[in-house]
ZAMARGU-4260 file (C-alpha; in steps of 0.2 Angstrom, whole numbers, plus 5000, padded with zeros to 4 digits):
<rodrens>
0) 5000/5000/5000 | 5007/5017/4995 | 5007/5030/5008 | 5003/5048/5006 | 5019/5059/5008
5) 5018/5077/5008 | 5031/5089/5000 | 5037/5094/5018 | 5036/5076/5024 | 5021/5079/5035
10) 5003/5074/5034 | 4987/5084/5038 | 4984/5091/5055 | 4966/5087/5055 | 4960/5073/5066
15) 4943/5064/5070 | 4936/5069/5087 | 4938/5052/5095 | 4956/5052/5091 | 4958/5069/5099
20) 4950/5063/5114 | 4961/5047/5115 | 4976/5059/5114 | 4970/5072/5127 | 4962/5061/5139
25) 4975/5048/5142 | 4992/5049/5152 | 5007/5047/5140 | 5022/5039/5148 | 5039/5045/5144
30) 5051/5032/5137 | 5065/5033/5149 | 5075/5020/5140 | 5077/5032/5125 | 5077/5048/5134
35) 5094/5053/5126 | 5094/5045/5109 | 5075/5046/5104 | 5065/5055/5116 | 5046/5050/5115
40) 5031/5045/5125 | 5018/5031/5123 | 5002/5025/5129 | 5000/5006/5131 | 4984/4996/5131
45) 4985/4988/5148 | 4987/5005/5156 | 4972/5014/5149 | 4954/5011/5152 | 4947/4997/5141
50) 4934/5010/5134 | 4949/5016/5123 | 4955/4999/5117 | 4945/4999/5101 | 4948/5018/5098
55) 4967/5014/5100 | 4966/5001/5086 | 4955/5013/5075 | 4969/5026/5078 | 4982/5014/5072
60) 4972/5010/5057 | 4970/5029/5053 | 4989/5032/5055 | 4993/5018/5043 | 4980/5024/5030
65) 4982/5042/5031 | 5001/5044/5037 | 5017/5046/5028 | 5033/5035/5028 | 5046/5041/5040
70) 5064/5033/5041 | 5071/5031/5058 | 5089/5025/5056 | 5086/5010/5044 | 5068/5006/5049
75) 5053/5013/5040 | 5038/5018/5050 | 5021/5025/5045 | 5018/5042/5055 | 5004/5055/5057
80) 5007/5072/5063 | 4995/5081/5074 | 4999/5098/5082 | 5017/5097/5088 | 5018/5078/5089
85) 5022/5064/5077 | 5012/5048/5081 | 5016/5030/5075 | 5014/5012/5080 | 5026/4996/5080
90) 5013/4983/5075 | 5012/4978/5057 | 4995/4970/5061 | 4985/4985/5067 | 4972/4974/5075
95) 4986/4969/5087 | 4991/4986/5092 | 4994/4988/5110 | 5005/5003/5110 | 5005/5020/5101
100) 5021/5032/5102 | 5023/5050/5100 | 5037/5062/5098 | 5038/5081/5096 | 5041/5085/5078
</rodrens>
């Protein structure tokens, strides 16, 4: 599947309301292991209320559909920008998503 890549390497800054709520109403955890090399935060399925689980998978699907390719060292990720953050997942099968990452652009 070919991903949308904008001229400036970003994607649209619009987002469905349910994803905005997921982002704003959950506590993001700072990834201490990568604090110096790749600072970012994440939400993980088992640490958020179960009412968000389906929305989390929907957000991962949205990122993969509407996002852009982003190379991080030698690994390619599909990312989506919203406000000051870049969002991505680690799972190739979005139905198995249990983690969403974000970093400041």
